[in-house]
C-alpha positions in Angstrom: 16.6 8.9 37.9 16.2 6.0 35.4 12.5 6.2 35.7 12.5 9.9 34.8 14.7 9.1 31.7 12.4 6.3 30.6 9.3 8.5 31.1 10.9 11.3 29.1 11.9 9.0 26.3 8.4 7.5 26.3 6.8 11.0 26.0 9.1 12.0 23.2 8.3 8.9 21.1 4.6 8.7 22.1 3.4 10.9 19.2 5.3 8.8 16.7 3.9 5.6 18.2 0.3 6.7 18.7 0.0 8.7 15.4 1.8 6.3 13.1 1.0 6.8 9.5 0.8 3.1 8.6 -2.4 2.1 6.8 -3.4 -1.7 6.8 -6.0 -2.5 4.2 -7.6 -5.6 2.6 -8.5 -5.1 -1.0 -10.8 -7.3 -3.0 -11.5 -7.4 -6.7 -15.3 -7.8 -7.1 -15.5 -6.6 -10.7 -17.4 -8.6 -13.4 -14.6 -9.1 -15.9 -12.2 -11.1 -13.7 -12.1 -14.2 -15.9 -8.3 -13.9 -16.6 -7.4 -12.2 -13.3 -5.5 -14.4 -10.8 -5.5 -11.7 -8.0 -8.8 -11.6 -6.1 -7.6 -10.3 -2.6 -4.5 -8.4 -1.7 -3.2 -6.8 1.4 -2.1 -3.2 1.1 0.2 -1.7 3.7 1.3 1.9 3.2 3.8 3.6 5.5 3.6 7.2 4.6 6.5 8.2 6.8 9.0 5.8 5.1 7.2 5.8 1.7 7.1 2.1 1.9 4.4 0.2 0.0 3.5 -3.5 0.5 1.1 -5.0 -2.0 0.7 -8.7 -1.4 4.2 -10.1 -1.8 5.6 -7.0 -3.6 7.4 -4.6 -1.3 9.1 -1.4 -2.4 9.8 2.2 -1.6 7.9 4.9 -3.6 9.9 7.6 -5.4 6.9 10.0 -4.8 4.0 9.6 -2.4 1.3 12.2 -2.0 -1.0 11.9 1.0 -4.0 14.3 0.8 -7.3 14.5 2.5 -9.0 12.7 -0.4 -6.5 10.1 -1.5 -3.1 8.6 -1.3 -1.1 8.2 -4.5 2.4 6.9 -5.3 4.9 6.2 -8.1 7.9 3.9 -8.0 10.4 3.3 -10.7 12.6 0.3 -11.4 10.7 -2.1 -9.1 11.6 -5.9 -9.4 8.2 -7.0 -10.8 9.4 -10.2 -12.4 12.5 -12.4 -12.2 13.6 -11.3 -15.6 12.7 -7.6 -15.6 11.9 -4.5 -13.6 9.1 -2.1 -14.1 7.3 0.9 -12.8 4.4 0.8 -10.3 1.9 3.6 -9.6 -1.3 3.6 -7.6 -4.0 5.7 -6.1 -6.5 4.9 -3.4 -9.5 7.1 -2.6 -10.0 7.7 1.1 -13.8 8.0 0.8 -14.5 5.5 -2.0 -11.9 2.9 -0.8 -11.1 2.2 -4.5 -7.5 1.2 -5.3 -6.2 1.5 -8.8 -2.8 -0.1 -9.4 -0.7 0.3 -12.6 2.2 -1.9 -13.6 4.5 -1.2 -16.5 7.1 -3.8 -17.3 10.3 -2.3 -18.8 10.5 -4.9 -21.6 6.9 -4.1 -22.8 5.2 -0.9 -23.7 1.8 -1.5 -22.1 0.4 -0.8 -18.7 -1.6 -3.4 -16.8 -4.1 -1.9 -14.4 -5.9 -3.6 -11.6 -8.8 -2.1 -9.6 -9.9 -3.2 -6.1 -12.3 -2.1 -3.3 -10.4 -1.7 0.0 -11.3 -1.5 3.7 -9.4 -1.5 6.9 -8.2 -5.0 7.7 -9.8 -6.8 10.7 -8.7 -10.4 11.5 -12.2 -11.3 12.7 -13.6 -10.8 9.2 -11.5 -13.6 7.7 -13.8 -16.1 5.8 -11.8 -19.2 6.8 
């Protein structure tokens, strides 16, 4: 009887486990004008079911997340960006180009900082060191 219950539970949760909507990417900034940019590589983890975004050490839940055939975009308000202030974060990643554009707007300032990266699926064996 216990085996049947376990098998039934396994089959019920199999689609959720096997078709998880979590995307693990490594994103690299290879653009020419990176003289003042401290961020060269960043991990991007997107869980479309929970609307959870992890960008490097920044983790937050998106207010809106659009998952289409061509891209994934999100917007999050009032994210703790800095110790002294919150801000808004938005981003879009092209599914075919692999290009990620991140926009950060600190509440105490009226300017948007944008970062652009080239992303690909993360594979441990590709680590440089």
